[in-house]
Legacy VTK file of the C-alpha trace (Angstrom):
# vtk DataFile Version 3.0
C-alpha trace
ASCII
DATASET POLYDATA
POINTS 95 float
56.878 -57.539 -53.780
53.395 -58.668 -52.123
53.139 -55.418 -50.096
53.822 -53.330 -53.197
50.886 -55.071 -54.968
48.579 -54.430 -52.069
49.468 -50.670 -52.207
48.822 -50.584 -56.007
45.426 -52.209 -55.538
44.587 -49.947 -52.665
45.424 -46.885 -54.561
43.447 -48.080 -57.616
40.423 -48.693 -55.360
40.482 -45.138 -53.784
40.928 -43.563 -57.294
37.796 -45.608 -58.288
35.935 -44.311 -55.394
37.073 -40.686 -55.920
35.880 -40.844 -59.477
32.653 -42.108 -58.418
32.489 -39.227 -55.900
33.152 -36.709 -58.511
30.672 -38.237 -60.808
27.975 -38.148 -58.283
28.587 -34.402 -57.412
28.659 -33.207 -61.249
26.492 -35.910 -62.936
28.594 -35.480 -66.286
29.051 -38.147 -68.789
32.609 -39.827 -68.556
34.015 -41.847 -71.157
36.402 -44.299 -69.410
38.660 -46.666 -71.067
40.046 -49.453 -69.361
41.412 -53.105 -69.946
40.170 -54.125 -66.340
36.841 -56.043 -66.517
36.500 -55.571 -62.729
37.079 -51.776 -63.047
34.508 -51.483 -65.941
31.775 -53.237 -63.994
32.328 -51.187 -60.833
32.427 -47.767 -62.478
30.246 -48.100 -65.691
26.536 -47.864 -66.528
27.220 -49.062 -69.786
30.236 -51.366 -70.938
31.352 -51.499 -74.646
33.113 -54.682 -75.482
35.388 -54.428 -78.550
36.606 -57.119 -80.828
40.282 -57.605 -81.868
41.493 -56.302 -85.248
39.759 -54.597 -86.922
38.217 -53.264 -83.563
34.446 -53.150 -83.883
31.786 -53.058 -81.111
31.166 -56.669 -80.121
28.546 -55.826 -77.654
27.126 -53.173 -75.509
26.198 -54.260 -71.964
23.960 -52.200 -69.614
25.209 -52.474 -66.076
21.694 -52.615 -64.173
23.074 -52.860 -60.666
22.314 -50.379 -57.658
25.140 -47.876 -56.648
27.361 -48.134 -54.527
28.109 -51.329 -56.442
29.234 -54.356 -54.322
31.751 -56.884 -55.838
29.878 -59.664 -53.803
26.607 -58.943 -55.779
25.582 -62.092 -57.830
25.267 -59.993 -60.947
28.730 -58.662 -60.636
30.117 -62.169 -61.030
27.704 -62.963 -63.933
28.807 -59.795 -65.805
32.464 -60.620 -65.221
32.087 -64.146 -66.421
30.214 -63.013 -69.398
32.717 -60.455 -70.397
35.669 -62.583 -69.849
34.144 -65.264 -71.896
33.678 -62.828 -74.881
37.126 -61.517 -74.502
38.554 -65.216 -74.440
36.398 -65.939 -77.599
38.074 -63.102 -79.353
41.651 -64.179 -78.383
40.834 -67.611 -79.530
39.460 -66.277 -82.881
42.819 -64.668 -83.668
44.781 -67.697 -82.819
LINES 1 96
95 0 1 2 3 4 5 6 7 8 9 10 11 12 13 14 15 16 17 18 19 20 21 22 23 24 25 26 27 28 29 30 31 32 33 34 35 36 37 38 39 40 41 42 43 44 45 46 47 48 49 50 51 52 53 54 55 56 57 58 59 60 61 62 63 64 65 66 67 68 69 70 71 72 73 74 75 76 77 78 79 80 81 82 83 84 85 86 87 88 89 90 91 92 93 94
């Protein structure tokens, strides 16, 4: 099971890099929907955080980080914490 998870994560990272390569070549707008905070930060220039029902835009976050993005960049961790805190707040609000 451990090896299978590594394979899935490796495939996801390869797909993310391929999507960025395609975007860099074509420079077209891409609307990408994901439930992964990490994936949103890695791929997006702008992240839209949604509320729970009724779904509303909770916050729009500009990702002001150089490309290629490094998950080790201090802002990466700050953005991740900020977004996860907003999502946790939504879950607790619904409880």
